[in-house]
N, C-alpha and C positions, 0 to 999 in steps of 0.2 A: 418461853420454852415449856414444853409439857413436863409434867411430873413423871419421873422414870417409873414409878410404880403403876401409874395410870397407863403409860405406854406399854408396859409389860402385860397388863390385864387386857388391853385392846388386842395385842398380838396373840395372846392365849385364846381369846374369844374368837378371833378370826380363824385360828388354827383349829379350834374345836368345831367350827361350822364347816370345815372342809375347804376353806379358801386357800390355805397354804400347807405345804408339807415341809418339814425340816425341823431342826432343833433350835430352840430359843434357850440359850444358856442364861443370859441375864438381859435386862432391859437396857443397860448402859453399854453393852458390848457392841462395838461398831462392826464387827466382822460376822454378824449373824447371817447365816445362809438360809434364805427362805425361797422356795420355788413354787410357782403356781401349781395347784393340784389339777391334773388332767385325768386321774383315775376315776374319781367320783365327783358328781355334781350334786349339790344340795339345792333344791328349789327354795327360793326365798321370795316371799311377798312382802315388800316394804310397808305397804299400807293396805288396809282392807279394801278389797275390790280391784286389786291389780292382777289378779290371776286370770284364768281362762274365761271366767264369767264376763269380764270386761270385753273380751274379744267377741263374745256372743252378742252383747249389747250393741257394740259397734257394728257388727254384721247386720243385726236387725234394723238399726237406724239407717245404715247405708242402703239396705234393700228397700225400705219404705221410700226413701228419697229417690232412689233410682227408678222405682216403679212409677212414681208420680212424674218424674222428669221424662221418662220414656213415653208415658201415656200422653202427656201434653205435647211433646215434640212430634209424636206420631200423628196426633190429631191435626196439628198445624201443618205438617208436611202433606197430609192427605187432603186437607182443604186447598192448599196451594197447588197440589197436583191436579185437582179438577180445573183450576184456573190455567195451569200450565198446559193442560191437554188442548185447550182452545187456541193456544198461541204457538203451537209447534208448527214449524215450516217443514213439510215432508221432503222438500227439495234440498234443504240444508242438512248435511250429515251431522254437523256439530249440534244443531238444534235437536235432532232426533236422539243423538247420543246423550245429550244433557237431559232430555226427557226420561230416557230409560234409567239414567243414574238417579234421577228424582224418584222414580218408581222403586228402585232398589233400596234407597234410603228409607222411604216410607214403609216398605214391607219389613225391612230389618228392624226398624224401631217398633213397629206394631208387634212383631214376633217376640222381641225382647220384653216388651211390656207384658205380653201374655205369659211368658215364662216366669217373669218376676211376680205375677199374681198367683201362680200355683203355690201350693203349700209344701213343696219339697225343700229340704234343707240344702242350702247352697253355701259352699265354703267361701271364706273371705277372698281367696285369690280369684275365684270365678266372679265374685261380685266386682272386684277391681277390674277384671277383664271386661265385664259388662259396662262398667263405668267408662272405660276407655272407648268402647264402641258407641255408647249412647251419646257421648259428647264429642268424640273424635270424628265419627261419620258425618254428622251435619257440618262440622268445621271443614272437612275435606270437600264436601259438596259445595259449600259457599266459596271456598278457594277456587274450585273449578269454574263456578259461575262467574266470579270476578275475573278470572283469567280469560274466559271466553268473551266477556264483555270488553275487556281491554284489547283483545285481538280484533274484535269487530270494530271497535272505535278506531283502532290503528289502521285497519283496512280502509276506512272511510276518510282517512287523512286527519284524524283528530289529534294526533300527536306530532305535529310538525314543530320542530325546534328551529329557532332562528340562530344562525351562526354569527358570532361576534368576531370581527377581525380587527 
């Protein structure tokens, strides 16, 4: 059990920082009424470097990594787009649709890489949105590719299941 004098000092210190409002009559009294303070908020940094400068460092690091990821992904999608252009069947609408989706992904990734290389200050929430697009758009593209391959394989009779009676 804590020392009553120490508990009283902790409550008084908490009250002095604006954490609670109310009366503390004694440290031993069980019916002390303390309510959270909603009228004023005191900013408190628990350790050095936990303020807004840490958010700036995280944003700068995220921006550098997103810039590199967007650049590498856009280069890879552009190279594979050239290969894809030679294998498009103009008679198959799914193949053409998939080609234009590939073009869209390559262009969006290149545009995001270019935007991330500019010197403008980008808020953290926009960087998170860019992160979602940089990693989400290729994931959606590959899901669509796998779905179209599964449908093509199924149309050729590749998924015949044997029935067990």
